[in-house]
N, C-alpha and C positions, 0 to 999 in steps of 0.2 A: 130347544133353547128356551130358557126361562125369560120372563119379561123383564124389562129394565125400568125401575122407578127413578124418575128424574126431578131435580129441582132447578129452576132457572131463576138466578138472582139478578133482578133488573134494578141496578143500584143508581143513585145519584152520587157520582164519584166526586170527592172534594179535592180541588186541585192541590197538590203538593202537600197532603195531609195524610200521610200513611196511618198515623195513630187513629185518627177518627174513622177512616176507611176500614181498617182492620176490625174495630169495634163492631161495625155493621156486619162485616164478614163472619164474625164470631156468632153474632146473634142469629144470623140467618142460617148458618151451618148447624147451629144446635136445633133450629126449627126444622130443617131439612131432615135431620137425624130422627127428630120425633115423628116426622111424617114417614119414617122408614124408607127414605130414599137411598138408593145406591150410590148416587152421583149428584153433586151440586156443581153448576157451572156459573162462573163469574164473568163480568165483562172484561174487555181488553183494558190493560193498565189500570186495574181497579184500585191499586193502592196509592197512585199519584196523579192518575189523569195524564194530560199532555204536558206535564211540567218538565219537558225534555231537556231544556237548557240547564236545569239543575240535576241532570242524571248522576253526576259523581256524588251527589249527597244521597240519592235514593237507591241506586243500583247496587247489587251484591252478587257474588258469584253463587252458582248453583250449590245448594247444600248450606248456604249461610243467610243471614239477614232475613228477609220476608219469606224466602223459599223454605228456611227452616222452620220459621213460625207456622207456615201452611201445612208442612208435613206433620208437625206436631198437632195441629188442629184436626187433621184428618184422622190421625190415630186416636186423639181423645175423644172424638165423636163416631169413630168407626164408620167413615163415609168417604167415598172418593171425592176428590176436589179438583177442578180444572178452572183455569184463568189465565190471563198473562200479566207479567211483571217485567220490570226493567232489570236486565241481567248485565252485570260487569263481567267482561271476558276478554283477557289478553289486551287490556287497554282500550277496549271498545265497548259500546253499549248495544244490547239487542233487545227487541220487543219479543219476549219469550213465553210461550205457552207451555205450562207444566201440567201434566195429569198424575195426581198422587192417588195410590191405592188406599182402601180403608185402613190398612196398617200403618200408613205414613210413608211406605216406600214409594220411590219414584217410578212410575210406569213409563212415561215418555216425556221428550223435551222437543219442542218445535219452535224454531226462530223464524219470525216473519219474513217471508220471501220478498214480498212486493211492498216497497215503502212508498207511502202515500204523500206525494209532493205538496198537496193542497193543506197539509198539516206540518209541512217541513220535516218530515220524518228523516229524509235523506241527509238533512243538515246535521242531525244529532246521532243518528242510528246506523248501525251496520246491518246489511241484509243477511238473512240465513242462507244457507247453502244447500239444503236438502228438504225434499218432501218427506213427511214422516206419517207412517202408518204404525199402528200398534195392536198387538193381540191383547186387548183388554178383556176383563172377566166375562163381558157379555157379548164378545165378538171382535172382529177386526174393525178398527176405528181409524179415520184420517183426520188429521189436525190442520187447521187454518185459523188465520186471524183477519177479521175485518175486510180490508181492501182486497185480500186474496180471493173474496167471493166473486170478483169481477173476472177471474181468469179461470176459463172453463177447463183449460188443459190440466190444472192441477187436480180438479175434482174427478176428471175422467181417468187420470192416472190412479187416483185412490180407488175407484171403482173397479178398474182392470186388475188391480192388485188384490181384490176380494173385499174391500171395505164395505161394510153394511151401515155405517153411520159415520157422519162427519161432525166434529164439534168446531163452533166458530164464535169465539168471543169477539166483541166489537165496540167501537165508538163511532156509530153511523149517525151523521147529522139528519135532523128531522126534515130539513127541506129536500133531502133526497130519499125519504123513507119509502117512497113508492118503488124506487129502484131496489132497495133492500128487500122488500116484500116479493118483488117479482123475480129477483135473482135466486132468493132462497127456494122458491117454488121450482124455478127452472134447474137449479142444481139437483134438487131432489128427484124431479121427473126424469131428466135426461139420464141420470146416473142411477135410477131406480134404488135409491137409498134414503135412510132416515137423515135429515139435517136438524141439528140441535144448535140454535144460534141465540146468543145472549147479548143484547145491546144495552148500553147505559141510557140514562135519562139525565135531565138537569141541563144547567148551562155552565159553559167554561169559555173564557177568553172570547166572549161574544157569539160563541156558537151554541145553538140549542140542539141536544140530542134527542133522537126520535123514539127510544124504546122499541116497542113491537117485537120484543123477543119472542121466539116461536120454536115449536117442533113440528116439522113438516114430514109426512110419511112418503113412501116411495111412490105413491099415486099422485103426489102433490096435494093432498088434503092436509088442512091444518088440524093438528091435534090440540094444541093450546097456542094462544097468542096473548101477549100483554098488551097494555095501553101505552101511555106516554108518562106514567108516573112510577115511582119506585113500588115494586111489588115482588113478592116471591111466588113464582108459578110453579105448578107441579104436573107431571104427566107420567103416564105408564105406556110402554110401547112393547110390542112383541117383534122382535128382529127377524122372526120366521116369515114375516110378511115380505121381506126382501127377496127371499128365495121364491115365494109364490109369484110375485110381480115379474121377476126375472124369467121365470118360466113361461108365464103367460104371455108376455111379450118379449121375444129373445132378441133384444136390441144388440147385445154384444156379440152374439152368433151371427148377426146379419150385418156387421161392420164390413165396410169395403176397404181393408187395409192396402189392397192392391192398388187402389186409387189415390187415397189420401195419407197412406202410411200409418204408422203407429209409434207409440212412445212407451 
């Protein structure tokens, strides 16, 4: 299995300003392509931030609006792009993570399952209804968004389905950044998979966001980690390490489903 070159775009998202945010996304996508990355990952709701009360102005159906712009951007620079946007669907709004292939085709769509009450997501957004894994060019990948990180069951489901990597865009507050760092490492270790997590920075509505975007390997080792400022990070990983770790410590073979069940 070939190595995967990644870029992590740790943005300062401007609230309710898709034009300004997209200009940054375009610039960093071009830089990631020059770095010969296969995939660039952007934060949660990178085009608008938590301007949820104005979702009718920002959200668009899949294949339209900002989703179409990102598809075109991926094709223009021949690079995969992942990140979450506001999606309008059947009169509701979703926090939706899309993964686009380097030719601009849509590889996968995941709608955030767990809505974060502290940011009033449940007031404006509808929850997703399915966990999503996808057979990406580098291997099977599970998709999640921010608060999902706190739900162990989702990531174990992904691991049992054969995922070797999880992608997690986020807007995680700086005051709980220790939780972010600990949970990223825990999800990687307990599921023996790579975790690629991109958090925003900057301030919005009185909340300061913590950055610390990271790639964690299946041993729980940090491949790369950002600080608390805007930056474009790069990493290269070998997904064959997942098989090596799972063979060395056979956690999944040793599970006691007869005691605590399975899913």
